[in-house]
C-alpha positions in Angstrom: -29.0 28.8 -51.0 -32.8 29.3 -51.1 -34.3 30.6 -54.3 -35.2 34.3 -53.7 -38.4 33.9 -55.7 -39.7 30.9 -53.6 -42.7 32.1 -51.6 -42.3 31.5 -47.8 -44.7 29.1 -46.1 -47.9 30.4 -44.7 -47.2 31.6 -41.2 -50.0 30.5 -38.8 -51.4 33.0 -36.5 -50.3 30.9 -33.5 -47.0 29.3 -34.6 -46.4 27.7 -31.2 -49.9 26.2 -31.2 -50.7 27.6 -27.7 -53.6 29.9 -28.3 -56.8 28.3 -27.1 -59.5 27.4 -29.6 -62.6 29.5 -29.9 -66.0 29.0 -31.6 -64.8 31.3 -34.4 -62.0 29.0 -35.5 -62.7 26.9 -38.5 -62.9 23.1 -38.0 -60.2 22.6 -40.7 -57.8 25.0 -38.9 -58.4 23.2 -35.6 -57.4 19.9 -37.1 -54.5 21.4 -38.9 -53.2 22.7 -35.5 -54.3 19.7 -33.5 -54.5 16.4 -35.5 -56.0 14.7 -32.4 -59.1 16.8 -32.9 -60.0 14.7 -35.9 -61.2 11.8 -33.6 -63.3 14.3 -31.6 -65.0 15.6 -34.7 -65.4 12.1 -36.1 -67.2 11.0 -33.0 -69.5 14.0 -33.2 -70.1 13.4 -36.9 -68.7 16.8 -37.8 -67.2 17.0 -41.3 -63.7 18.6 -40.9 -62.4 17.8 -44.4 -64.8 19.0 -47.1 -66.6 21.1 -44.4 -63.4 22.4 -43.0 -64.2 26.0 -43.8 -67.1 26.1 -41.4 -66.5 27.7 -38.0 -66.7 25.4 -35.0 -69.7 27.4 -33.8 -71.5 26.8 -37.1 -70.7 23.1 -37.1 -71.8 22.5 -33.5 -75.0 24.5 -34.1 -75.8 22.3 -37.1 -75.3 19.2 -35.0 -77.3 20.6 -32.1 -74.3 20.4 -29.7 -73.2 22.7 -26.9 -70.2 24.8 -27.7 -68.5 25.1 -24.3 -68.1 21.4 -23.4 -66.7 20.8 -26.9 -64.2 23.7 -26.6 -63.1 22.4 -23.2 -62.3 19.0 -24.6 -60.4 20.5 -27.6 -58.4 22.8 -25.4 -57.6 20.0 -23.0 -56.2 18.0 -25.9 -54.3 21.1 -27.1 -52.6 21.6 -23.7 -51.5 18.0 -23.6 -50.3 17.9 -27.2 -48.1 21.0 -26.8 -46.5 19.9 -23.5 -42.7 19.9 -23.8 -42.2 16.2 -23.2 -44.2 15.3 -26.3 -41.3 16.5 -28.5 -41.6 18.1 -32.0 -44.3 17.1 -34.3 -44.6 18.1 -38.0 -46.7 21.2 -38.5 -48.0 20.8 -42.1 -48.9 24.5 -42.2 -45.2 25.4 -42.3 -43.3 22.3 -43.4 -42.0 22.3 -47.0 -44.8 21.5 -49.5 -42.7 18.7 -50.9 -42.6 17.1 -47.4 -46.4 17.4 -47.1 -46.9 15.8 -50.5 -44.5 13.0 -49.6 -46.5 12.4 -46.4 -49.8 12.2 -48.2 -48.3 9.8 -50.7 -46.7 7.5 -48.1 -49.5 7.5 -45.6 -52.7 7.9 -47.6 -52.1 7.1 -51.2 -50.2 3.9 -50.3 -53.0 2.9 -48.0 -55.6 3.4 -50.8 -53.6 1.5 -53.4 -53.3 -1.5 -51.1 -56.8 -1.4 -49.5 -59.1 -0.5 -52.4 -58.5 -3.8 -54.4 -58.8 -5.9 -51.3 -61.9 -4.2 -50.1 -63.4 -4.6 -53.6 -62.9 -8.4 -53.3 -64.3 -8.4 -49.8 -67.4 -6.4 -50.6 -68.1 -8.6 -53.7 -67.7 -11.8 -51.5 -70.1 -10.3 -49.0 -72.7 -9.7 -51.6 -72.3 -13.2 -53.1 -72.6 -15.0 -49.7 -75.0 -12.8 -47.8 -76.8 -10.9 -50.6 -80.0 -13.0 -50.6 -80.6 -12.4 -46.9 -79.4 -8.7 -47.0 -80.4 -7.0 -50.2 -78.9 -3.7 -49.1 -75.5 -5.3 -49.8 -76.2 -4.9 -53.5 -76.4 -1.1 -53.0 -73.3 -1.1 -50.9 -71.4 -3.1 -53.6 -72.5 -0.6 -56.3 -71.7 2.5 -54.2 -68.3 1.2 -53.1 -67.2 0.3 -56.7 -68.3 3.8 -57.9 -66.2 5.3 -55.1 -63.2 3.0 -56.0 -63.3 4.1 -59.7 -63.6 7.7 -58.8 -60.7 7.6 -56.3 -58.4 5.8 -58.8 -58.9 8.5 -61.3 -58.4 11.2 -58.6 -55.2 9.6 -57.4 -54.0 9.5 -61.0 -54.6 13.2 -61.4 -52.7 14.0 -58.3 -49.8 11.6 -59.1 -49.3 12.7 -62.7 -50.3 16.4 -62.5 -50.7 18.1 -59.2 -47.9 16.6 -57.1 -45.1 17.0 -59.8 -46.2 20.6 -60.3 -46.1 21.4 -56.6 -42.6 19.8 -56.3 -41.3 21.7 -59.3 -42.8 24.9 -58.2 -41.3 24.7 -54.8 -37.8 23.8 -56.0 -37.7 26.4 -58.7 -39.8 29.2 -57.1 -41.7 29.6 -60.5 -45.0 31.3 -59.7 -46.4 30.1 -63.1 -46.1 26.5 -61.9 -47.9 27.3 -58.7 -50.6 28.9 -60.8 -50.9 25.8 -63.0 -51.2 23.6 -59.9 -53.8 26.0 -58.4 -55.9 25.6 -61.6 -56.5 21.9 -60.7 -57.8 22.6 -57.2 -61.5 23.1 -58.1 -61.6 19.8 -59.9 -59.9 18.0 -57.0 -62.2 19.5 -54.4 -65.2 18.4 -56.4 -63.7 14.9 -56.4 -63.4 15.2 -52.6 -67.1 16.3 -52.3 -68.2 13.4 -54.5 -66.2 10.9 -52.4 -67.6 12.3 -49.2 -71.1 11.8 -50.5 -70.5 8.2 -51.4 -68.8 7.5 -48.1 -71.9 9.0 -46.3 -74.2 6.8 -48.5 -72.3 3.7 -47.5 -72.6 4.6 -43.9 -76.4 5.1 -44.3 -76.8 1.8 -46.2 -75.1 -0.1 -43.4 -76.7 1.9 -40.6 -73.4 3.1 -39.3 -71.8 -0.2 -40.1 -74.0 -2.0 -37.7 -73.6 -5.8 -38.0 -76.7 -8.0 -38.4 -77.4 -10.9 -36.1 -76.1 -13.4 -38.6 -72.9 -11.6 -39.4 -69.9 -13.9 -39.8 -66.3 -13.0 -39.2 -65.8 -11.8 -42.8 -68.8 -9.6 -42.6 -67.5 -8.0 -39.4 -64.0 -7.6 -40.9 -65.3 -6.0 -44.1 -67.4 -3.5 -42.2 -64.5 -2.6 -39.9 -62.3 -2.0 -42.9 -64.9 0.2 -44.6 -65.1 2.2 -41.4 -61.4 2.6 -41.4 -61.4 3.6 -45.1 -63.8 6.5 -44.2 -61.5 7.6 -41.4 -58.4 7.6 -43.6 -60.2 9.5 -46.3 -61.3 12.2 -43.8 -57.6 12.7 -42.8 -56.4 12.6 -46.4 -59.0 15.1 -47.7 -58.4 17.4 -44.7 -54.6 17.6 -45.4 -55.4 18.6 -49.0 -58.5 20.8 -48.7 -57.4 22.6 -45.5 -53.6 22.7 -45.7 -52.1 21.8 -49.1 -54.6 23.5 -51.4 -54.7 26.9 -49.5 -50.9 26.9 -49.4 -50.7 26.4 -53.2 -53.3 29.0 -53.8 -51.4 31.5 -51.6 -48.2 30.8 -53.4 -50.0 31.4 -56.7 -51.1 34.8 -55.5 -54.8 33.7 -55.1 -56.6 35.0 -52.0 -58.5 32.1 -50.3 -61.5 34.4 -49.7 -61.9 34.5 -53.5 -61.8 30.7 -53.9 -65.0 29.0 -54.8 -65.8 26.0 -52.5 -66.0 22.6 -54.2 -69.2 22.0 -56.0 -69.7 25.7 -56.6 -70.4 27.4 -59.9 -68.3 26.7 -63.0 -67.3 29.4 -65.4 -63.8 30.7 -66.3 -60.9 30.6 -63.9 -61.0 34.3 -63.7 -64.6 34.3 -62.6 -64.1 31.5 -60.1 -60.9 33.1 -58.7 -61.4 36.9 -58.9 -58.3 37.6 -57.0 -56.0 35.4 -59.1 -52.7 36.8 -60.2 -51.9 37.4 -63.8 -49.7 34.3 -63.8 -52.6 32.2 -62.6 -54.9 33.5 -65.3 -52.3 33.0 -68.0 -51.6 29.4 -66.9 -55.3 28.7 -67.1 -55.6 30.2 -70.6 -52.7 28.1 -71.8 -54.1 24.9 -70.2 -57.6 25.6 -71.6 -56.1 25.9 -75.1 -54.2 22.7 -74.7 -57.4 20.9 -73.6 -59.2 22.1 -76.7 -56.8 20.3 -78.9 -57.3 16.5 -79.3 -54.2 14.4 -78.3 -52.0 13.1 -81.0 -52.3 9.5 -82.1 -50.2 7.3 -79.9 -50.2 9.9 -77.1 -50.4 8.7 -73.5 -52.8 11.5 -72.7 -56.1 9.9 -71.4 
């Protein structure tokens, strides 16, 4: 029997996914409804993960692209994706949060845990073999390893803090646990912004992963894998920034229009989230007090 205190999932405005897209839809919501749109945005170099709160019209204007042809393509994909013969697909806006977390762990975290060490070795080999002829590889090596270190810390925070809180909150219906999870979101969104900047730097360094004339097979394979890393990160960050985090904030009683975007001003939780519920504010006060105390000797706390 469901726990009566468990908040219901956010109900999308268009649960059947049939309403055509408009220029007023945010790019994050478009990809949440239509995952196939990610490839369209990626080709147009539109940021749908960290920039998911922008409307389609704003994003297209920034890129100097016409709205109507873009909308026509998105709505064509939407009509194909919602045809009856395609069968049911997971809608992460309404699936249980624990299922969404499991999906992120299986599809994206597992990929990063496998790929980051292998890419580190490949990028280092590339620098060692081709660095004299291509000095930009030194900058690529530095930027990638900074990204790798940042992502490893980020994944640790999600594994040890955010995801267990989300699972416990959903199973118990405890609003205070949702509030504690919500308190982590600013930090995690800033991590996403930082990762996005480093991925963009790597793309600039490599001139969109364009291979030089003397590129060997290892060179080509490494660039292809870095390109794939960026694509996976975009999907990963989109699911968290535009689906998981808003749902956690809503369950914690925090209105998303009061949520400060990643990279915004600091200050207290109450000032950053003026619509936070009393539970959310209390959870932040408790965690802040805990952080002020140094960990005990022998503690596993980093």
